[in-house]
C-alpha positions in Angstrom: -125.1 92.8 -96.0 -126.0 92.9 -99.7 -128.6 95.4 -100.8 -130.9 92.6 -102.0 -131.1 91.2 -98.4 -131.9 94.6 -97.1 -134.7 95.1 -99.6 -136.1 91.7 -98.8 -136.0 92.4 -95.1 -137.7 95.7 -95.5 -140.5 94.2 -97.7 -141.1 91.4 -95.2 -141.3 93.8 -92.3 -143.8 95.9 -94.3 -145.8 92.8 -95.0 -145.9 91.8 -91.3 -146.8 95.3 -90.4 -149.8 95.2 -92.7 -150.9 91.9 -91.2 -150.9 93.3 -87.7 -153.3 95.9 -88.7 -155.8 93.4 -90.2 -158.7 92.4 -88.1 -159.0 88.6 -87.8 -162.4 87.2 -86.9 -164.4 84.0 -87.3 -168.0 83.8 -88.6 -169.8 80.6 -88.1 -172.3 81.7 -90.7 -169.7 81.5 -93.4 -168.6 78.1 -92.0 -172.2 76.8 -92.3 -172.1 77.4 -96.0 -169.3 74.7 -96.3 -170.6 71.2 -97.1 -170.2 68.8 -94.3 -169.8 71.4 -91.6 -171.3 70.3 -88.3 -170.8 72.7 -85.3 -169.4 71.0 -82.1 -171.5 73.4 -79.9 -174.1 76.0 -80.4 -172.9 79.7 -80.2 -174.6 80.0 -76.8 -172.8 76.9 -75.5 -169.5 78.1 -77.0 -169.8 81.5 -75.4 -170.6 80.0 -72.0 -167.6 77.7 -72.2 -165.4 80.6 -73.2 -166.6 82.8 -70.3 -166.1 80.0 -67.8 -162.6 79.3 -69.1 -161.5 83.0 -68.8 -163.1 83.3 -65.3 -161.1 80.3 -64.2 -158.0 81.8 -65.7 -158.6 85.0 -63.8 -159.2 83.1 -60.6 -155.9 81.3 -61.0 -154.1 84.6 -61.6 -155.7 86.2 -58.6 -154.9 83.2 -56.4 -151.2 83.5 -57.4 -148.4 84.8 -55.3 -149.3 87.6 -52.9 -147.7 91.0 -53.0 -145.5 90.0 -50.0 -144.0 87.1 -51.9 -143.3 89.3 -54.9 -141.7 92.0 -52.7 -139.6 89.3 -51.0 -138.3 88.2 -54.4 -137.6 91.7 -55.7 -135.8 92.7 -52.5 -133.8 89.5 -52.4 -132.6 89.8 -56.0 -131.8 93.4 -55.5 -129.8 92.7 -52.3 -127.9 89.8 -54.0 -127.0 92.0 -56.9 -125.8 94.8 -54.6 -123.7 92.3 -52.6 -122.1 90.9 -55.7 -121.2 94.3 -57.1 -119.8 95.5 -53.8 -117.5 92.4 -53.5 -115.6 93.3 -56.7 
């Protein structure tokens, strides 16, 4: 790999590293300064919709597979891999 490609790769990695450390946020106050901006919902309605969305996501996660189903899968995969390695 030529030196120029290594330098470019290092610089790009440093640039991405810098971006990760930057805090990204949205302020509707700044958006209101733009001409023609019309909010789709009030901040209170938006927050209520966000909270209900994440509560629903949490409920779906908790209603997922039980610990017994997960154990069955882990034990099944482990036993299959042991059987396959023992046959050789």
